[in-house]
C-alpha positions as CSV (number, residue, x, y, z in Angstrom):
1,M,-14.7,2.2,23.4
2,S,-13.3,5.4,24.5
3,N,-14.5,7.2,27.8
4,T,-16.6,9.6,26.3
5,I,-18.8,7.2,24.1
6,E,-19.1,4.8,27.3
7,T,-20.0,7.4,29.1
8,F,-22.8,9.0,26.2
9,I,-24.1,4.8,25.7
10,H,-24.4,5.5,30.1
11,A,-25.8,8.8,30.0
12,A,-28.6,7.5,27.6
13,R,-29.3,4.7,28.9
14,E,-30.0,6.2,32.6
15,G,-32.1,8.7,30.7
16,L,-34.1,5.6,28.8
17,A,-35.0,4.2,32.1
18,Q,-35.9,7.2,33.6
19,Q,-38.3,7.7,30.8
20,T,-39.3,3.8,30.8
21,A,-40.6,4.6,34.5
22,A,-42.0,7.6,33.9
23,H,-43.9,6.0,31.1
24,A,-44.8,2.9,33.3
25,A,-46.3,5.5,36.1
26,S,-48.1,7.5,34.0
27,W,-49.7,5.2,31.1
28,H,-48.5,1.7,32.4
29,L,-46.3,0.7,29.7
30,G,-45.3,-2.7,29.9
31,E,-48.6,-3.8,31.5
32,E,-50.0,-3.6,27.8
33,A,-51.9,-6.7,26.9
34,D,-50.5,-6.3,23.3
35,W,-49.0,-4.1,20.9
36,S,-48.9,-4.0,17.2
37,A,-46.7,-1.8,14.9
38,D,-48.0,-0.5,11.5
39,L,-44.5,0.1,9.0
40,D,-46.5,1.4,6.2
41,A,-48.7,4.3,8.9
42,G,-45.0,4.4,10.7
43,T,-46.8,3.8,14.4
44,I,-47.0,1.5,17.2
45,A,-50.1,0.6,18.9
46,F,-50.2,-0.7,22.7
47,H,-53.7,-2.2,24.0
48,F,-54.5,-2.0,27.5
49,A,-57.5,-4.6,29.0
50,D,-59.0,-1.6,29.8
51,C,-60.1,-0.8,26.4
52,I,-57.1,1.6,26.8
53,T,-55.4,2.1,23.7
54,A,-51.7,4.0,23.5
55,T,-50.3,5.0,19.9
56,A,-47.2,7.0,18.7
57,P,-44.8,7.1,15.9
58,I,-42.3,5.1,15.6
59,Q,-38.5,4.9,13.7
60,V,-37.1,1.2,13.7
61,V,-33.6,1.2,15.3
62,G,-33.1,-2.5,14.5
63,T,-33.8,-6.0,15.2
64,Y,-32.1,-8.6,17.3
65,N,-32.2,-12.4,16.5
66,L,-32.5,-14.1,19.6
67,A,-31.2,-17.6,17.7
68,D,-27.5,-16.1,16.6
69,G,-27.3,-13.3,18.6
70,S,-27.1,-10.8,15.9
71,F,-28.1,-6.7,15.8
72,L,-29.3,-6.0,12.7
73,W,-29.7,-2.1,12.0
74,G,-32.8,-0.1,11.0
75,W,-30.5,1.8,8.6
76,D,-29.7,-1.1,6.4
77,H,-32.6,-3.8,7.1
78,P,-34.4,-4.9,4.5
79,S,-38.1,-4.6,6.9
80,V,-37.6,-1.4,7.2
81,P,-39.3,2.0,5.4
82,E,-36.3,4.5,4.7
83,P,-38.9,7.0,6.6
84,L,-38.8,4.9,9.6
85,S,-35.0,4.7,9.5
86,A,-34.0,7.9,10.4
87,H,-32.9,7.2,14.1
88,A,-31.1,4.6,13.2
89,H,-29.4,6.4,11.1
90,M,-28.5,9.4,13.3
91,A,-27.2,6.6,15.6
92,R,-24.5,5.4,12.5
93,E,-23.7,9.0,12.1
94,W,-22.7,9.3,16.0
95,G,-20.7,6.3,15.2
96,E,-18.8,7.3,12.6
97,Q,-18.0,10.2,14.2
98,Q,-17.0,8.4,17.4
99,G,-15.2,5.5,15.8
100,A,-17.4,3.2,17.5
101,E,-18.2,0.1,14.7
102,A,-20.9,-1.6,16.6
103,F,-23.1,1.8,15.4
104,T,-21.5,1.7,11.3
105,A,-21.3,-1.8,10.9
106,R,-24.9,-2.9,9.1
107,K,-24.9,-6.4,11.6
108,V,-23.4,-6.5,15.1
109,L,-22.8,-9.8,17.2
110,C,-23.9,-8.6,20.5
111,S,-25.8,-9.1,23.6
112,E,-29.6,-8.2,23.9
113,D,-28.3,-6.0,26.6
114,Q,-25.8,-4.3,23.6
115,A,-28.9,-3.9,21.5
116,W,-30.9,-1.9,24.5
117,S,-27.3,0.5,24.4
118,F,-27.7,1.1,20.8
119,A,-31.5,1.7,21.3
120,A,-30.9,4.3,23.8
121,V,-28.5,6.3,21.9
122,A,-30.7,6.1,18.7
123,S,-33.5,7.6,21.2
124,R,-30.9,10.2,23.0
125,L,-29.9,11.7,19.7
126,A,-33.3,12.1,18.0
127,T,-34.6,13.0,21.6
128,A,-37.6,10.6,21.3
129,N,-40.0,9.5,24.0
130,G,-39.0,6.3,24.6
131,V,-37.9,2.4,23.2
132,Y,-40.3,0.1,23.0
133,R,-38.7,-3.8,22.0
134,G,-41.3,-6.0,20.7
135,P,-41.0,-9.4,20.6
136,A,-42.1,-10.5,16.8
137,G,-41.4,-14.4,17.0
138,S,-37.4,-15.4,17.3
139,T,-36.8,-11.3,16.8
140,L,-37.5,-8.6,19.2
141,V,-37.8,-5.4,17.1
142,F,-36.2,-2.3,18.9
143,M,-38.1,1.0,18.5
144,T,-38.1,4.3,19.5
145,F,-41.4,5.9,19.6
146,G,-42.7,9.7,19.5
147,T,-45.5,11.1,21.4
148,I,-48.4,8.9,23.1
149,Q,-51.8,9.5,22.2
150,L,-54.4,7.7,24.7
151,Q,-57.7,6.5,23.3
152,R,-60.5,4.8,25.2
153,K,-62.6,2.2,23.4
154,S,-66.0,1.7,24.9
155,A,-66.6,-2.1,25.9
156,E,-68.8,-3.3,22.9
157,G,-66.4,-1.6,20.0
């Protein structure tokens, strides 16, 4: 990869690290008791032990298969509804412009760290609010998310 591509990816990763640290400090991202995604509604919910739920709109960048070390882009993923693949499409277009084959191949053999780079680039291009990597069995789902809404539920309900 060219220096320009590497520089952009590095900046995207650094920006994502700063966003993630801010989310961890402000609404405790990473301390959630559970999470869920509703692909029909296009939302993610983070559930915390103190009855707080954080929700946000999502886009699916892609999935990383732990069994075979492959990343399947959201822009051509059979489980990703078309409206939730816009950020993945942005990454693909960027990859086409830059000549970065890993961003334009439907399925890429890579490390989990490289999958994080794919998600960071998509997040930066889309000016998303952050990235979440949610485990789903032997697969990791990489999603960008938008503005977080916090809601407290009573302990009874």
